[in-house]
Backbone bond lengths (Angstrom), bond angles and torsions (degrees), N, CA, C in turn:
res aa  C-N    CA-C-N  psi(-1)  N-CA   C-N-CA  omega(-1)  CA-C   N-CA-C  phi
1 M - - - 1.460 - - 1.530 109.65 -
2 T 1.314 116.16 150.45 1.456 120.21 179.93 1.519 110.66 -80.39
3 Y 1.324 114.86 162.60 1.464 120.58 178.94 1.528 110.74 -57.48
4 D 1.327 117.52 -42.81 1.467 120.43 -179.26 1.525 111.57 -63.38
5 Q 1.330 116.81 -40.20 1.470 120.25 177.93 1.533 110.96 -65.23
6 L 1.323 116.29 -42.26 1.465 120.60 179.21 1.519 111.20 -65.51
7 T 1.317 116.56 -38.42 1.470 120.78 179.01 1.520 110.61 -64.45
8 A 1.321 116.44 -42.40 1.466 119.67 178.98 1.524 111.21 -61.48
9 L 1.316 116.61 -39.97 1.467 119.98 176.47 1.521 111.15 -65.24
10 Y 1.319 115.95 -47.96 1.463 120.41 -174.73 1.525 111.46 -61.18
11 Q 1.329 116.48 -31.64 1.464 120.39 -176.09 1.527 113.58 -83.65
12 L 1.320 117.69 -2.64 1.453 120.16 176.41 1.527 110.64 -64.07
13 P 1.328 118.40 153.06 1.464 119.77 169.79 1.526 109.14 -54.95
14 L 1.314 117.61 142.73 1.461 121.38 -170.97 1.522 112.53 -54.90
15 F 1.331 117.70 -45.07 1.469 119.48 -178.14 1.524 111.32 -63.60
16 E 1.336 116.90 -39.46 1.459 120.33 179.25 1.524 110.81 -66.14
17 L 1.336 116.23 -41.74 1.464 120.30 177.67 1.525 110.96 -60.82
18 I 1.332 116.78 -46.15 1.454 119.81 -177.63 1.527 111.29 -70.59
19 D 1.330 117.65 -30.60 1.468 119.63 172.95 1.533 109.53 -57.75
20 Q 1.327 116.04 -44.22 1.465 119.93 -179.20 1.523 111.61 -68.34
21 S 1.338 116.41 -45.01 1.464 118.94 -177.94 1.519 110.97 -66.45
22 R 1.331 116.73 -34.64 1.470 119.97 179.11 1.521 110.73 -65.76
23 A 1.313 116.30 -39.54 1.460 120.33 179.23 1.531 110.72 -65.12
24 V 1.330 116.27 -42.32 1.468 120.28 177.65 1.520 110.34 -64.14
25 H 1.320 116.10 -41.10 1.464 120.49 -179.47 1.529 111.05 -62.50
26 K 1.314 117.20 -46.86 1.467 121.12 -177.87 1.522 111.55 -65.32
27 E 1.328 116.67 -32.65 1.467 120.31 179.58 1.523 111.05 -69.14
28 N 1.339 116.84 -36.00 1.458 121.00 -174.23 1.520 114.27 -101.30
29 W 1.327 117.37 -20.71 1.458 122.22 -178.05 1.536 108.82 -135.74
30 P 1.324 117.56 69.34 1.475 121.11 -172.53 1.524 114.61 -72.71
31 A 1.325 118.12 -14.28 1.472 119.58 -171.56 1.525 114.45 -79.82
32 Q 1.322 118.47 -7.27 1.470 121.75 179.58 1.531 111.34 56.01
33 E 1.336 115.38 53.69 1.457 121.47 -178.71 1.526 110.58 -122.13
34 V 1.322 114.52 156.51 1.457 121.66 177.10 1.528 108.83 -122.07
35 Q 1.330 115.85 133.59 1.463 120.61 176.23 1.524 109.15 -80.36
36 L 1.340 116.20 131.24 1.457 121.69 177.75 1.525 108.96 -102.97
37 C 1.319 116.15 119.57 1.462 121.78 -178.61 1.531 109.45 -119.29
38 T 1.319 116.02 141.26 1.463 120.74 173.45 1.519 108.67 -112.14
39 L 1.342 115.50 132.71 1.455 121.57 -178.81 1.530 109.56 -112.56
40 L 1.318 116.53 125.53 1.460 122.21 -179.52 1.525 109.63 -122.71
41 S 1.323 115.97 129.04 1.461 120.96 173.28 1.521 107.98 -82.08
42 I 1.337 116.91 108.75 1.460 119.83 -177.69 1.527 112.02 -90.18
43 K 1.338 116.28 -11.29 1.463 121.18 172.84 1.517 106.53 -150.14
44 T 1.324 116.99 115.84 1.456 122.11 -168.02 1.523 112.09 -113.19
45 G 1.349 116.07 136.64 1.457 122.01 171.95 1.513 114.69 72.28
46 G 1.340 113.71 171.63 1.457 120.07 176.51 1.507 114.89 74.06
47 C 1.328 118.03 18.55 1.467 120.75 -177.51 1.524 110.27 -74.76
48 S 1.324 116.75 140.82 1.471 121.91 -178.19 1.523 113.03 -78.98
49 E 1.315 117.54 -12.59 1.461 121.09 -178.12 1.530 111.24 -76.09
50 D 1.344 116.85 163.93 1.472 119.89 -177.13 1.527 113.14 -118.70
51 C 1.340 117.29 32.65 1.467 120.80 178.09 1.534 108.90 -53.80
52 S 1.324 116.70 121.18 1.461 121.66 -168.74 1.518 114.72 -66.37
53 Y 1.328 116.72 -17.57 1.458 120.88 -177.59 1.520 112.99 -95.74
54 C 1.337 117.61 -6.28 1.462 120.34 -164.27 1.528 113.15 -102.53
55 A 1.327 115.16 122.94 1.459 121.37 178.97 1.519 112.32 -73.45
56 Q 1.337 117.34 -9.08 1.461 119.91 -177.18 1.528 113.05 -90.15
57 S 1.315 116.94 -3.73 1.460 120.05 177.99 1.525 110.26 -68.93
58 A 1.330 116.16 134.94 1.465 121.48 177.92 1.526 111.35 -69.63
59 R 1.311 117.35 -11.08 1.459 121.39 -176.88 1.528 113.28 -82.21
60 Y 1.333 117.13 -13.42 1.458 120.98 -175.50 1.528 111.00 -117.17
61 K 1.323 115.33 148.54 1.465 121.20 177.35 1.528 108.46 -93.54
62 S 1.326 114.92 77.54 1.463 121.20 -174.14 1.519 113.21 -95.89
63 G 1.309 116.77 -10.75 1.460 119.73 -177.80 1.513 114.25 87.93
64 V 1.337 117.78 -1.76 1.463 120.87 178.10 1.524 109.13 -76.47
65 E 1.308 116.51 125.70 1.459 120.82 179.68 1.528 110.54 -79.89
66 V 1.327 114.71 138.35 1.461 119.85 178.93 1.527 109.33 -75.01
67 E 1.320 115.80 128.90 1.461 121.23 178.21 1.522 109.30 -126.33
68 R 1.315 115.70 139.59 1.462 120.23 178.20 1.525 111.13 -72.02
69 L 1.317 115.34 170.24 1.461 120.93 177.01 1.524 109.58 -55.65
70 M 1.325 115.72 128.41 1.459 120.55 -179.38 1.524 111.26 -62.81
71 S 1.299 116.23 151.54 1.456 120.33 174.89 1.520 109.78 -69.45
72 K 1.331 115.49 155.73 1.461 119.29 178.10 1.522 111.17 -60.24
73 E 1.322 117.29 -36.75 1.460 120.97 -178.78 1.521 110.85 -63.07
74 S 1.339 116.91 -41.11 1.471 120.64 -179.71 1.528 110.99 -68.38
75 V 1.335 115.81 -41.12 1.466 119.46 178.60 1.525 110.29 -63.55
76 M 1.313 116.68 -44.18 1.457 120.33 -179.20 1.527 111.46 -62.84
77 E 1.315 116.86 -36.98 1.465 120.39 177.19 1.525 110.53 -61.09
78 R 1.336 116.21 -43.54 1.464 120.19 179.15 1.528 111.77 -69.96
79 A 1.323 116.67 -35.52 1.463 120.22 178.64 1.524 110.79 -66.16
80 L 1.307 116.76 -42.56 1.470 120.69 178.11 1.520 110.72 -64.20
81 Q 1.324 116.42 -39.07 1.462 120.43 177.65 1.524 110.50 -63.96
82 A 1.339 116.23 -41.69 1.465 120.51 179.29 1.523 110.80 -62.77
83 R 1.327 116.51 -43.69 1.465 120.17 178.55 1.527 110.85 -62.44
84 A 1.335 116.15 -40.26 1.462 120.66 -178.22 1.520 112.33 -65.95
85 T 1.333 117.92 -28.27 1.466 120.73 179.65 1.525 112.58 -93.42
86 G 1.338 117.16 5.07 1.460 119.93 171.54 1.509 116.80 107.61
87 S 1.336 118.61 -0.31 1.462 119.55 178.93 1.525 110.11 -66.72
88 T 1.319 115.16 142.00 1.457 120.09 178.70 1.525 111.98 -112.41
89 R 1.326 116.57 -10.84 1.469 120.40 174.55 1.522 108.05 -132.45
90 F 1.331 115.67 129.93 1.454 121.59 178.89 1.522 108.08 -110.41
91 C 1.319 115.29 117.32 1.459 121.69 -175.36 1.528 109.77 -108.86
92 M 1.309 117.07 130.67 1.464 122.05 -179.41 1.521 110.03 -118.72
93 G 1.334 115.49 125.86 1.453 120.74 -178.20 1.513 111.60 -118.33
94 A 1.333 116.39 142.39 1.461 121.46 178.56 1.521 109.56 -129.09
95 A 1.341 115.96 134.08 1.457 121.64 -177.71 1.526 109.93 -87.70
96 W 1.317 115.46 87.38 1.463 121.32 171.99 1.525 108.23 -157.43
97 R 1.329 116.26 170.51 1.469 119.83 -175.56 1.515 112.01 -66.51
98 G 1.324 116.79 -38.12 1.446 120.30 -178.50 1.516 110.12 176.82
99 V 1.318 116.22 -173.56 1.468 121.65 -178.91 1.522 109.76 -124.15
100 R 1.331 114.80 153.83 1.463 120.28 -178.87 1.527 109.81 -135.56
101 M 1.324 115.76 139.02 1.462 121.62 177.43 1.522 110.44 -56.83
102 G 1.321 114.99 143.56 1.450 120.40 175.16 1.505 115.43 86.44
103 T 1.339 118.41 -9.74 1.462 120.43 178.95 1.525 109.66 -84.30
104 Q 1.313 116.12 153.17 1.454 120.16 -177.55 1.526 111.35 -62.74
105 R 1.338 116.25 -41.76 1.465 117.58 -175.64 1.528 111.63 -67.87
106 F 1.341 116.53 -34.25 1.466 117.29 178.40 1.521 110.60 -70.53
107 E 1.311 117.82 -38.41 1.457 120.29 176.11 1.528 110.65 -61.59
108 Q 1.339 117.01 -37.44 1.462 120.62 176.92 1.524 110.81 -64.51
109 V 1.326 116.29 -42.48 1.463 119.95 179.16 1.524 110.52 -62.54
110 L 1.315 117.22 -44.37 1.472 120.49 179.39 1.527 110.81 -60.60
111 D 1.318 116.85 -38.38 1.461 121.14 178.78 1.524 110.73 -65.73
112 I 1.334 116.03 -41.31 1.473 120.72 177.97 1.525 110.30 -63.75
113 V 1.337 116.14 -47.82 1.472 120.78 -179.09 1.528 110.50 -58.58
114 N 1.305 116.30 -42.74 1.463 120.67 -178.46 1.528 111.58 -57.34
115 D 1.326 117.12 -40.94 1.467 120.46 -179.52 1.525 112.04 -77.41
116 V 1.334 117.89 -40.40 1.465 120.56 178.37 1.526 110.15 -62.05
117 A 1.333 116.99 -37.19 1.464 121.43 -178.65 1.524 112.56 -63.01
118 K 1.332 117.90 -18.88 1.464 121.34 179.99 1.530 112.67 -82.43
119 L 1.338 117.61 -3.87 1.465 120.91 -175.51 1.531 113.39 -86.59
120 G 1.322 117.00 -5.91 1.461 119.31 177.08 1.513 114.52 88.94
121 M 1.331 117.86 3.49 1.458 121.49 175.14 1.530 109.64 -96.05
122 E 1.323 116.52 162.37 1.452 120.05 168.53 1.529 107.72 -71.82
123 V 1.316 117.40 144.57 1.456 122.25 -177.22 1.526 109.29 -116.92
124 C 1.325 115.19 122.33 1.465 121.31 178.39 1.525 107.90 -122.32
125 V 1.329 116.89 141.56 1.457 120.57 174.70 1.518 109.61 -131.81
126 T 1.330 115.80 152.26 1.453 122.29 172.23 1.522 106.72 -134.97
127 L 1.327 115.44 106.12 1.464 122.43 -169.45 1.518 112.49 -124.47
128 G 1.325 117.65 13.21 1.454 120.23 -177.07 1.513 111.94 85.72
129 E 1.308 116.26 -150.07 1.456 121.46 -173.95 1.533 111.95 -68.51
130 L 1.328 114.95 142.59 1.466 122.60 178.27 1.518 109.84 -126.20
131 G 1.320 115.55 141.28 1.449 120.43 165.15 1.515 109.30 -94.42
132 A 1.319 116.71 177.63 1.462 120.57 -178.14 1.526 111.42 -63.78
133 E 1.338 117.25 -40.32 1.463 120.44 -179.28 1.527 111.56 -64.79
134 E 1.321 115.65 -44.64 1.462 120.27 -178.83 1.520 110.75 -64.09
135 A 1.324 116.48 -40.38 1.462 120.35 178.93 1.525 111.03 -62.78
136 A 1.310 116.80 -43.53 1.469 120.41 179.34 1.526 111.33 -63.47
137 A 1.326 116.71 -38.20 1.466 120.47 179.72 1.523 111.23 -67.05
138 L 1.331 117.27 -39.25 1.459 120.93 178.56 1.526 110.70 -65.82
139 K 1.309 116.48 -41.78 1.462 120.22 177.44 1.519 110.60 -60.65
140 Q 1.320 117.01 -45.13 1.459 120.93 -179.12 1.529 111.50 -65.10
141 A 1.336 116.49 -32.49 1.467 120.33 -179.73 1.521 112.54 -72.54
142 G 1.350 116.74 -20.00 1.460 118.98 176.73 1.507 116.03 123.90
143 V 1.336 118.10 12.75 1.467 120.32 178.43 1.525 110.17 -70.28
144 T 1.328 115.47 129.97 1.466 122.08 177.73 1.521 111.03 -85.14
145 A 1.337 115.75 -44.08 1.466 120.32 -175.31 1.524 110.02 -143.18
146 Y 1.323 115.43 144.69 1.465 120.88 176.09 1.522 108.61 -110.29
147 N 1.340 115.61 126.20 1.463 120.49 178.31 1.521 110.00 -94.38
148 H 1.321 115.26 126.82 1.462 120.75 175.42 1.526 106.64 -154.71
149 N 1.314 116.60 95.91 1.460 120.99 -176.82 1.530 111.24 -74.82
150 V 1.327 116.13 148.92 1.466 119.44 172.67 1.526 110.79 -88.11
151 D 1.324 117.30 -12.54 1.466 125.81 172.74 1.529 114.18 74.99
152 T 1.330 117.69 -55.54 1.461 120.63 -174.62 1.524 108.26 -156.17
153 S 1.318 117.28 -166.91 1.467 120.05 -178.35 1.524 110.98 -72.92
154 P 1.340 117.04 158.17 1.472 119.24 175.40 1.530 112.08 -57.68
155 E 1.332 116.44 -34.60 1.465 120.57 -177.56 1.527 112.31 -70.48
156 H 1.351 116.81 -38.49 1.469 120.73 -177.04 1.524 112.37 -85.85
157 Y 1.317 117.06 -17.47 1.460 120.80 -172.75 1.530 113.75 -55.29
158 P 1.345 119.53 -44.04 1.478 119.22 -179.61 1.525 113.63 -61.87
159 N 1.330 117.61 -19.70 1.464 120.36 177.37 1.530 111.73 -77.25
160 I 1.332 116.29 -15.20 1.470 121.77 -174.81 1.530 111.39 -106.01
161 V 1.329 116.63 -36.42 1.462 122.04 -176.58 1.522 108.91 -138.19
162 S 1.350 116.75 135.57 1.468 119.19 176.53 1.522 112.95 -117.81
163 T 1.331 117.51 -11.55 1.472 120.68 -173.99 1.524 113.57 -86.25
164 H 1.312 117.69 -9.09 1.461 121.87 169.67 1.521 107.44 -153.33
165 T 1.299 117.56 169.36 1.449 121.75 -172.90 1.533 111.95 -109.42
166 F 1.301 115.41 166.51 1.464 121.65 174.38 1.526 109.78 -59.84
167 E 1.328 115.76 -38.43 1.468 119.95 179.94 1.525 110.93 -65.35
168 D 1.335 117.30 -33.40 1.468 119.88 174.86 1.523 110.37 -59.64
169 R 1.322 116.06 -40.36 1.467 120.44 178.41 1.531 110.52 -62.13
170 L 1.316 115.99 -46.59 1.466 119.68 -179.34 1.524 111.31 -62.86
171 R 1.325 116.67 -34.94 1.467 119.98 -179.52 1.522 110.86 -65.43
172 T 1.326 116.51 -41.82 1.470 120.11 178.18 1.521 110.86 -63.82
173 I 1.333 116.57 -42.33 1.462 120.47 178.81 1.529 110.64 -60.81
174 R 1.326 116.44 -41.49 1.464 119.52 178.97 1.526 110.95 -63.01
175 H 1.333 117.13 -42.66 1.465 120.22 179.66 1.529 111.27 -62.41
176 A 1.334 116.28 -40.75 1.469 119.78 178.90 1.520 110.60 -62.95
177 Q 1.329 117.04 -44.48 1.462 120.17 -179.66 1.522 111.67 -68.41
178 D 1.325 116.98 -39.01 1.463 120.00 178.57 1.522 111.65 -62.16
179 A 1.339 116.16 -29.91 1.463 121.11 179.84 1.522 112.50 -79.61
180 G 1.336 117.08 -7.70 1.455 120.75 178.49 1.514 114.84 95.30
181 M 1.330 117.00 9.77 1.461 120.00 175.74 1.523 110.16 -87.29
182 S 1.340 116.11 148.12 1.450 120.16 168.26 1.519 108.28 -71.31
183 V 1.304 116.13 155.03 1.466 121.07 -179.85 1.517 109.92 -113.99
184 C 1.321 114.43 132.59 1.466 122.83 172.69 1.521 105.84 -108.20
185 C 1.326 117.24 111.99 1.461 120.16 -171.92 1.519 110.31 -144.96
186 G 1.319 116.35 122.59 1.459 120.80 179.21 1.510 110.81 -144.67
187 G 1.337 115.03 -145.67 1.449 118.78 -176.90 1.510 112.34 -155.27
188 I 1.317 114.57 -177.36 1.457 122.32 -177.56 1.524 108.76 -124.44
189 L 1.317 115.89 126.89 1.461 120.84 173.98 1.522 108.59 -93.00
190 G 1.334 116.42 143.04 1.457 120.26 177.57 1.511 114.42 103.53
191 L 1.335 117.20 16.22 1.467 121.37 -178.88 1.526 112.09 -90.99
192 G 1.320 116.49 16.83 1.461 119.99 -176.12 1.510 112.53 86.10
193 E 1.334 115.29 13.61 1.461 120.95 -177.80 1.532 111.20 -82.80
194 T 1.307 115.81 166.53 1.463 122.06 173.45 1.530 109.42 -94.32
195 I 1.317 115.98 170.73 1.467 120.20 173.05 1.528 109.35 -59.49
196 E 1.323 116.18 -38.12 1.465 120.18 178.55 1.526 111.19 -59.35
197 D 1.340 115.98 -40.67 1.473 119.23 178.27 1.524 111.13 -62.90
198 R 1.321 116.07 -41.72 1.472 119.49 -179.71 1.523 110.56 -60.73
199 L 1.319 116.43 -42.60 1.460 120.08 -177.06 1.531 111.66 -74.71
200 K 1.325 117.32 -33.34 1.469 119.83 175.65 1.530 110.26 -67.51
201 M 1.327 116.71 -36.02 1.460 120.16 173.83 1.517 110.42 -60.36
202 L 1.328 116.54 -46.83 1.457 120.42 -179.09 1.522 111.12 -67.56
203 E 1.326 117.88 -32.87 1.467 120.61 175.48 1.526 110.00 -58.87
204 V 1.334 116.88 -46.07 1.465 120.79 178.99 1.523 110.63 -60.05
205 I 1.333 116.13 -47.87 1.464 120.60 -176.96 1.524 111.34 -64.66
206 S 1.328 116.85 -43.67 1.464 120.02 -176.12 1.522 112.12 -69.58
207 E 1.330 117.08 -21.78 1.459 120.24 -179.02 1.524 113.02 -94.89
208 F 1.350 117.75 2.88 1.455 118.89 170.01 1.531 108.37 -56.39
209 N 1.320 115.42 143.82 1.460 120.18 177.73 1.524 107.98 -132.46
210 P 1.352 118.26 100.64 1.466 128.28 7.42 1.525 112.62 -77.93
211 Q 1.333 115.28 161.10 1.454 120.03 178.08 1.537 110.15 -70.13
212 P 1.329 117.30 157.53 1.467 119.86 179.28 1.523 112.26 -60.68
213 E 1.321 115.27 150.94 1.463 121.66 175.24 1.519 110.79 -77.10
214 S 1.329 116.74 -29.95 1.462 120.70 176.87 1.520 109.64 -147.85
215 I 1.349 115.00 150.80 1.467 121.35 -175.86 1.532 108.88 -132.18
216 P 1.332 118.04 104.85 1.465 119.30 174.71 1.530 110.79 -77.15
217 I 1.314 115.92 130.47 1.462 121.18 171.84 1.531 106.66 -108.83
218 N 1.321 115.33 107.76 1.458 122.43 -176.59 1.519 110.56 -99.99
219 A 1.319 117.03 142.51 1.453 122.41 167.95 1.523 106.74 -105.60
220 L 1.320 116.98 127.51 1.459 120.98 -176.31 1.524 111.69 -53.33
221 M 1.324 114.51 130.80 1.461 121.35 169.39 1.530 105.48 -106.26
222 P 1.331 118.19 97.49 1.471 120.78 -174.12 1.524 112.21 -56.88
223 M 1.322 116.16 126.96 1.457 122.42 -176.70 1.524 110.72 -103.51
224 P 1.322 117.49 129.71 1.469 120.45 178.01 1.518 111.13 -55.05
225 G 1.323 115.46 137.78 1.453 120.44 177.46 1.505 114.52 90.91
226 T 1.327 117.87 -13.23 1.466 120.72 178.50 1.525 109.51 -92.56
227 P 1.333 118.92 158.65 1.465 121.17 179.96 1.525 114.14 -59.51
228 L 1.340 118.02 -22.76 1.463 121.07 -177.59 1.528 112.08 -102.68
229 A 1.323 116.53 20.63 1.468 120.89 -175.02 1.528 113.40 -61.56
230 E 1.315 117.40 -26.51 1.463 120.49 -176.95 1.527 113.21 -102.06
231 N 1.309 117.93 7.68 1.464 119.59 179.85 1.519 110.80 -63.53
232 P 1.337 117.00 143.94 1.470 120.02 -178.87 1.521 112.19 -72.07
233 Q 1.324 115.46 158.59 1.460 121.87 178.10 1.521 110.47 -67.32
234 V 1.309 116.30 143.60 1.467 121.94 176.65 1.525 109.02 -70.22
235 D 1.322 117.43 134.52 1.462 122.20 176.91 1.530 109.01 -64.14
236 P 1.328 119.03 126.12 1.461 121.10 -179.02 1.523 113.71 -56.38
237 L 1.328 117.66 -33.16 1.464 119.48 178.73 1.528 110.85 -70.83
238 D 1.341 117.12 -33.46 1.467 119.99 174.53 1.527 110.20 -65.01
239 L 1.338 116.28 -38.75 1.460 120.87 177.67 1.525 110.76 -63.10
240 A 1.334 116.37 -46.87 1.463 120.51 179.03 1.527 110.82 -62.11
241 R 1.312 116.97 -39.47 1.471 120.65 179.12 1.529 110.18 -63.55
242 M 1.328 117.13 -40.39 1.463 120.34 -179.76 1.522 110.73 -68.52
243 I 1.317 117.47 -37.87 1.465 120.57 176.67 1.519 110.52 -63.32
244 A 1.331 116.67 -41.09 1.463 120.35 179.74 1.531 111.21 -62.73
245 V 1.335 116.75 -44.59 1.464 120.05 179.41 1.527 110.61 -64.91
246 T 1.328 116.29 -39.36 1.473 120.35 178.26 1.521 111.02 -62.50
247 R 1.333 116.49 -42.72 1.465 119.91 179.34 1.528 111.39 -59.56
248 I 1.319 117.13 -40.93 1.464 120.75 -179.85 1.528 110.56 -70.87
249 A 1.344 116.51 -39.86 1.461 120.95 -175.30 1.524 112.37 -70.85
250 V 1.337 117.19 -34.55 1.472 121.23 -178.03 1.529 107.76 -132.01
251 P 1.320 117.16 78.05 1.474 121.26 -169.13 1.521 114.94 -60.00
252 K 1.327 117.53 -34.20 1.464 119.93 -172.45 1.527 113.54 -94.39
253 A 1.318 117.24 0.09 1.462 120.29 177.87 1.523 110.55 -84.10
254 K 1.330 116.11 147.64 1.453 119.52 166.43 1.525 106.75 -72.75
255 V 1.316 117.17 131.56 1.464 121.54 177.50 1.526 106.91 -105.05
256 R 1.328 115.58 115.92 1.467 119.47 -172.02 1.521 111.55 -97.78
257 L 1.316 115.56 121.15 1.460 122.42 169.72 1.520 105.53 -75.90
258 S 1.319 116.42 103.79 1.453 120.25 -163.37 1.525 111.60 -110.30
259 A 1.346 117.76 -130.86 1.467 120.75 -176.20 1.523 110.87 -55.39
260 G 1.314 115.71 144.66 1.459 121.52 179.21 1.508 114.04 101.53
261 R 1.334 118.03 -1.87 1.475 119.08 -178.98 1.523 112.98 -64.43
262 T 1.352 116.78 -25.35 1.468 118.61 178.73 1.524 111.61 -64.56
263 M 1.327 116.25 -20.35 1.471 119.98 -178.81 1.528 111.83 -90.65
264 L 1.332 117.13 -0.53 1.457 120.94 -176.86 1.521 111.37 -103.75
265 T 1.312 116.40 140.92 1.454 120.93 171.26 1.526 109.16 -73.59
266 E 1.329 116.44 167.41 1.462 119.61 175.08 1.519 110.70 -59.17
267 E 1.327 116.01 -36.82 1.470 119.87 -178.82 1.527 110.60 -65.72
268 A 1.340 117.00 -40.83 1.455 120.23 179.81 1.533 110.64 -67.26
269 Q 1.328 117.46 -39.75 1.459 120.47 176.79 1.528 110.50 -64.23
270 T 1.319 116.18 -39.65 1.463 120.71 178.69 1.526 110.74 -59.99
271 L 1.329 116.53 -42.79 1.460 120.41 178.70 1.531 110.23 -62.64
272 C 1.325 117.21 -39.50 1.461 120.65 179.32 1.531 111.10 -65.52
273 F 1.332 116.88 -41.18 1.464 119.56 176.16 1.530 110.33 -62.53
274 Y 1.300 116.42 -43.19 1.465 120.13 -178.56 1.530 110.66 -64.86
275 A 1.342 115.90 -34.05 1.470 120.33 -178.78 1.513 112.93 -74.40
276 G 1.352 117.73 -15.46 1.452 118.20 175.94 1.513 116.33 138.99
277 A 1.334 119.15 -2.30 1.463 120.01 176.33 1.521 109.35 -70.73
278 N 1.324 116.72 136.09 1.470 119.37 177.97 1.525 112.00 -143.84
279 S 1.329 115.54 30.43 1.458 121.38 176.38 1.522 108.27 -155.10
280 I 1.327 116.24 142.92 1.461 120.90 177.21 1.522 110.01 -140.31
281 F 1.332 115.83 155.41 1.453 120.34 164.73 1.515 106.67 -83.76
282 Y 1.307 114.75 135.17 1.458 123.11 -163.47 1.518 108.39 -129.09
283 G 1.314 117.18 121.89 1.454 120.67 -178.53 1.509 110.65 140.60
284 D 1.329 115.93 -173.37 1.455 120.37 -172.91 1.517 114.30 -87.44
285 K 1.336 117.91 -17.20 1.454 119.82 -174.40 1.512 110.43 -144.16
286 L 1.352 115.63 143.85 1.448 122.40 179.27 1.528 106.19 -124.26
287 L 1.344 116.74 92.78 1.466 122.89 -171.08 1.524 109.31 54.72
288 T 1.342 119.31 -103.60 1.468 119.78 -178.89 1.523 112.32 -109.17
289 A 1.319 117.74 8.25 1.460 121.35 -178.15 1.522 111.10 -115.39
290 K 1.319 115.41 156.98 1.457 120.36 178.66 1.522 110.84 -71.63
291 N 1.326 115.33 156.80 1.456 122.43 178.45 1.525 107.18 -142.99
292 P 1.332 118.47 147.50 1.466 119.05 179.40 1.519 111.88 -54.05
293 A 1.334 115.96 142.60 1.463 120.89 -177.10 1.524 110.85 -67.84
294 V 1.334 114.48 157.40 1.457 121.71 -177.86 1.525 111.40 -54.60
295 E 1.316 117.06 -49.23 1.469 120.88 -176.32 1.525 111.60 -62.27
296 K 1.322 115.93 -38.94 1.465 120.03 -180.00 1.522 110.91 -65.58
297 D 1.335 115.86 -42.44 1.469 119.75 177.63 1.521 111.27 -63.23
298 R 1.326 116.23 -45.27 1.466 120.41 -179.55 1.529 110.73 -60.24
299 T 1.320 116.29 -41.16 1.465 120.57 -179.26 1.525 110.83 -63.19
300 L 1.338 116.35 -43.45 1.463 119.73 -179.54 1.528 110.76 -65.21
301 L 1.320 117.60 -45.13 1.466 119.76 -179.86 1.525 111.42 -61.91
302 T 1.331 116.03 -37.02 1.470 119.95 177.43 1.520 110.63 -65.35
303 K 1.320 116.92 -43.23 1.473 120.86 177.58 1.522 111.48 -57.06
304 L 1.343 115.26 -38.20 1.469 120.33 -175.80 1.526 112.57 -86.64
305 G 1.332 116.70 -6.27 1.453 119.88 -179.03 1.505 113.22 70.21
306 L 1.336 116.88 28.83 1.460 121.22 -179.44 1.520 110.33 -96.49
307 G 1.326 116.61 132.51 1.449 121.20 175.83 1.510 110.68 -86.10
308 T 1.317 116.32 -177.63 1.470 120.87 178.68 1.520 109.90 -118.94
309 Q 1.319 115.17 137.69 1.461 120.94 -178.40 1.520 110.81 -68.59
310 L 1.308 116.19 142.33 1.459 121.23 174.29 1.530 109.48 -76.36
311 P 1.337 117.93 152.28 1.463 119.50 177.53 1.518 111.07 -69.53
312 N 1.319 114.92 152.95 1.459 120.71 177.15 1.532 108.52 -136.19
313 P 1.358 116.94 70.53 1.470 119.82 -175.63 1.521 113.84 -63.94
314 D 1.332 118.25 -19.47 1.458 121.51 178.94 1.527 112.38 -95.24
315 M 1.337 115.60 13.19 1.452 121.28 -178.99 1.530 111.17 -55.84
316 T 1.319 115.92 131.75 1.461 119.89 176.69 1.522 109.43 -86.51
317 A 1.309 115.85 147.23 1.459 120.29 178.63 1.523 109.91 -67.93
318 P 1.340 117.59 149.29 1.474 119.67 176.32 1.522 110.80 -57.96
319 S 1.322 116.21 150.21 1.463 121.68 179.75 1.516 110.59 -95.09
320 C 1.325 115.65 153.40 1.459 120.39 175.21 1.522 110.10 -63.68
321 D 1.317 116.11 144.83 1.459 121.94 172.13 1.525 106.94 -88.88
322 L 1.307 116.34 103.61 1.461 120.64 -174.29 1.523 112.87 -71.50
323 S 1.329 116.80 -9.72 1.463 119.41 177.85 1.525 111.50 -80.97
324 K 1.352 115.70 -11.96 1.451 119.74 -178.73 1.521 109.82 -103.49
325 E 1.334 113.89 156.43 1.462 119.68 176.48 1.525 109.09 -63.65
326 A 1.323 116.80 139.99 1.459 120.94 179.64 1.508 111.21 -61.43
327 S 1.323 116.79 135.20 1.461 122.91 177.90 1.514 108.53 -105.04
328 P 1.346 118.24 172.97 1.464 119.64 177.60 1.517 113.47 -58.05
329 S 1.345 116.73 -16.59 1.463 120.00 -178.17 1.522 112.64 -106.33
330 C 1.322 117.90 7.79 1.463 118.66 -175.70 1.519 111.15 -82.97
331 C 1.345 113.73 133.13 1.463 118.84 178.20 1.527 110.73 -79.52
């Protein structure tokens, strides 16, 4: 969708906007289910990048301890635990700039992915920048989806990160899609951006060809020691409004109510689900931030009468729409 179309939606009265997003959601996701995803940091801290929101950057005194790449045995233990508690997608994140073929750490990651992929869950990784070779290797190892958020608008991005560019992000997304992986790509609200930045970010995401398979909408959880540590909390109604617009803009994507859920009441989360969210990160920890506990999430979903989506590890990546002009992400 274009920026003007997104702006017109965003400016609707909230109830009217959610009426529209609910109708789109029911048309495309009639089963009333929520995807449960578990996110594990397999390599924590010490990252060379300077993302202003991230406690894992080596440039900030955030108190996050640097940890080496986890052993395959430890990762598998956590993956089995996630499956046992109902997660259908296991996401593994590593704090580094990117991965390169032939390096020991990338070979270790491929070995881990290969074993996790045998558990019957969807496998998602977020490893930073990818080249075409690395993307193909991850796909062959069993990765279902690659997460690489654009974070914010192209215009605001240089204010948040200086060690890589917005175009670098788009290049990685293209490589992942060219390799046949689904793409999980969203953004973060609360980075000091304007409403215009939020909608320009969504314009970029919605015009990917093919569109993302899932879109995380994160609310900044300010981390001590980072440049954005004092940023104010995102208004829950603004979050719900953004989820509603995202649902309309990308009807077939899972919209993930992601970081920041600890700051939401049950009522606010309920509004987000009603507006079109149908995926959550599930478990006690979200990389370096807290996340609602498993039991609490299960209780809320039961109250709302929402089921849980079954895993689809053999899911095929979305196809390009050949009727549209090729975008930077078109295969």
